C-alpha positions in Angstrom: 151.6 81.3 -39.8 154.3 80.2 -37.0 153.9 83.7 -35.5 150.1 83.5 -35.5 150.4 80.2 -34.2 153.3 81.3 -31.4 151.2 84.5 -30.7 148.2 82.3 -30.0 149.6 79.8 -27.7 151.2 82.6 -25.4 147.6 84.3 -25.1 146.4 80.4 -24.3 149.1 80.4 -21.3 147.9 83.5 -20.3 144.4 82.3 -20.7 145.1 79.3 -18.4 147.0 81.1 -15.8 144.6 83.6 -15.3 141.5 81.3 -15.0 144.0 78.8 -12.5 144.7 82.1 -10.1 141.3 82.6 -10.8 139.9 79.2 -9.5 142.5 79.2 -6.7 140.6 82.1 -5.4 137.3 81.0 -5.4 138.6 78.0 -4.1 140.3 79.8 -0.9 137.3 82.3 -1.1 135.2 79.0 -0.7 136.9 77.3 2.0 137.0 80.7 4.0 133.4 81.9 3.5 135.1 85.4 2.9 135.4 87.7 -0.1 139.3 89.3 -0.5 140.1 91.3 2.8 139.8 95.6 2.5 143.1 96.9 4.3 142.6 100.0 5.1 145.5 101.4 7.5 144.3 104.0 10.0 146.7 107.0 12.1 145.6 107.2 15.4 147.2 109.4 18.7 150.6 107.2 18.6 150.1 104.1 16.4 148.6 102.9 13.5 146.2 100.2 12.7 143.3 98.3 10.1 141.3 95.9 11.3 140.3 92.6 10.3 136.5 90.9 9.9 137.3 87.4 11.1 133.8 84.9 10.5 132.5 81.7 11.9 131.0 78.7 10.3 127.6 79.9 11.4 128.0 83.3 9.8 129.0 85.3 13.3 131.5 87.8 12.5 134.3 89.4 15.1 136.9 92.4 13.9 139.9 92.2 15.4 142.7 94.7 14.9 146.4 94.9 14.2 147.8 97.6 15.6 151.4 98.7 15.0 153.7 101.8 16.4 156.6 101.2 13.8 158.2 98.7 16.5 156.2 95.9 16.6 152.9 94.6 15.4 149.7 93.3 17.9 146.7 91.5 17.0 143.7 93.1 19.1 140.8 91.7 19.9 137.6 92.3 21.8 137.5 89.6 25.1 136.4 89.9 28.4 137.6 87.0 30.1 140.9 87.5 28.7 144.3 86.2 31.8 146.3 88.6 33.0 149.1 86.8 30.6 148.5 83.9 28.4 150.8 82.2 25.6 148.0 81.3 23.1 148.2 80.1 19.4 147.2 81.3 16.2 147.1 79.6 12.9 148.4 80.9 9.5 147.7 78.5 6.5 146.4 75.5 9.6 150.3 76.2 11.1 150.1 77.2 14.5 152.1 80.4 15.8 152.1 80.8 20.0 152.2 84.5 21.0 152.3 86.5 24.2 148.4 87.9 25.1 147.8 90.4 28.0 145.4 92.0 29.2 144.6 95.7 28.3 143.5 98.1 30.9 140.2 98.6 29.8 139.5 94.9 30.6 137.6 94.1 27.8 140.2 93.9 25.4 143.5 92.2 25.3 146.5 91.9 22.9 148.7 89.3 21.3 152.2 90.7 20.6 153.6 89.0 17.7 156.3 87.2 17.0 159.1 88.1 13.3 158.1 84.4 12.3 154.2 85.0 12.8 154.6 88.3 10.8 156.4 86.4 7.9 153.4 83.9 8.1 151.0 86.5 8.3 153.0 88.8 4.7 153.0 85.2 3.3 149.9 82.8 4.0 146.6 82.5 2.5 144.7 82.2 5.7 144.3 83.3 9.5 141.9 81.0 12.1 141.6 81.6 15.4 140.0 78.9 17.6 140.0 80.3 21.1 138.4 83.8 20.0 134.6 82.9 19.9 132.4 79.8 20.4 133.7 78.6 17.1 136.8 79.0 15.4 136.6 81.8 13.1 139.0 82.9 10.0 139.7 85.0 7.4 141.2 85.8 4.5 145.0 87.1 4.2 144.9 88.3 0.5 147.3 91.5 0.3 148.6 91.3 3.8 151.9 91.5 2.9 151.9 95.8 1.5 149.0 96.3 3.9 151.6 95.0 7.1 154.2 97.0 5.5 152.3 100.1 5.3 151.1 99.5 8.3 154.2 99.7 9.8 155.4 102.3 7.9 152.1 104.6 9.2 153.3 103.0 13.1 156.4 104.6 12.7 155.5 107.9 11.6 153.0 108.4 13.7 155.0 107.0 17.1 158.1 108.9 15.9 155.8 112.2 16.2 153.4 111.1 18.9 157.3 110.8 20.9 158.4 114.5 19.5 155.1 115.8 20.6 155.6 114.2 24.3 159.1 115.3 24.2 157.9 118.8 23.0 155.2 118.9 25.9 157.4 117.5 28.7 160.0 120.6 27.4 157.4 122.8 27.3 155.8 121.8 31.4 159.5 122.1 32.4 160.1 125.3 31.1 156.7 126.5 32.7 157.7 125.0 36.0 161.4 126.8 36.3 159.7 130.2 35.5 157.2 129.2 37.7 159.9 128.6 40.8 162.0 131.6 39.9 158.4 133.8 39.9 157.7 132.4 43.3 161.7 132.8 44.3 161.7 136.4 43.1 157.9 137.3 44.7 159.3 135.9 48.2 162.6 138.0 47.8 160.6 141.6 47.0 158.5 140.5 49.9 161.1 139.6 52.1 162.5 142.9 51.2 159.2 145.3 51.3 158.5 143.5 55.0 162.2 144.8 55.9 161.4 148.3 54.5 158.2 148.1 56.3 160.0 146.8 59.7 162.5 149.8 59.6 160.1 152.5 58.5 157.9 151.3 61.7 160.9 151.4 63.8 161.7 155.1 62.6 158.3 156.3 63.2 158.5 154.4 66.5 161.7 156.3 68.3 160.1 159.9 66.5 157.2 159.0 68.1 159.1 157.9 71.5 161.1 160.9 71.0 157.8 163.7 70.4 156.9 162.2 73.9 160.2 162.7 75.7 160.3 166.2 74.1 156.5 167.1 75.2 156.8 165.5 79.0 160.1 167.6 79.1 158.2 170.7 78.3 155.3 169.9 80.6 157.9 169.6 83.2 158.8 173.0 82.8 155.8 174.6 83.0 154.6 173.2 85.7 158.3 174.5 87.8 159.8 177.2 85.8 162.9 177.4 87.6 163.8 174.2 85.7 163.1 176.0 82.2 167.6 176.9 82.2 170.3 175.0 83.9 171.8 178.1 84.8 171.0 180.8 87.6 168.6 183.9 86.7 170.5 187.1 85.8 170.1 188.7 89.4 171.4 186.4 91.1 174.4 186.5 89.4 177.5 187.4 91.7 180.8 189.1 90.5 183.9 186.0 91.6 186.0 189.3 91.7 187.3 191.0 94.7 185.7 194.5 95.0 187.8 197.3 93.7 188.8 200.8 95.9 190.7 204.0 95.0 193.1 203.5 97.2 194.3 200.1 95.6 195.9 202.9 93.1 198.2 203.7 95.6 199.8 200.0 95.8 202.3 198.7 93.9 201.5 195.7 91.6 202.0 191.9 93.0 202.8 189.4 91.1 200.9 186.5 91.9 202.3 184.0 94.2 204.4 180.8 93.1 204.0 178.4 91.5 202.3 180.7 89.0 204.6 182.8 86.2 204.4 184.8 83.3 206.1 184.3 80.5 
């Protein structure tokens, strides 16, 4: 009997706890006008993001995004008239947290760099409220934000790491291609220089050969015009024997040696 009563008390306590939690969620939903937030983390090229829909009392809704690269988290929102730089607050459970806002390059949006204190409040808080985003204050429930922000940072870190690896690989590839292009250009220039030098040497040889042929042809033409200049030696009929004439009387003369200083030894 005691065990039955104890079990009934435990069951009643559990049912009361569940009812109390449901009542709190219903109260928050009634105060914010929002249903439970569905956190969907989506990878992009170099970061991850999840979107929040903030609504005002009139029912107007504005979609913002929490974006993370693993190192930081930013609240990105549409605002065409955003200043280049500003220091603006957001509220978590009615408590203000001011952060730096910068205009995005597209000129149609801005990003708020969330501080560690702001992130901690978003993880534990129940309602996010922004008073300057639209013509009326807007807000969104933060149920499930702790796990969502953890998943967002994890996804952002992995995507950013992969993005940086890919960027480094592309830089290395471009550097290698540029080095190969420079080496090829240098090799082509050296080959072109060697080819030009070879062609110049061949042209010089051809000019020299042509000049030699021209001179030879001129000399041949000159000899044809004046046969006497065909040879530097006199004709055979004009040759004179330089030796003294020999007579039979010379055979009876005694030998006379040559005059000094000629000697024979």
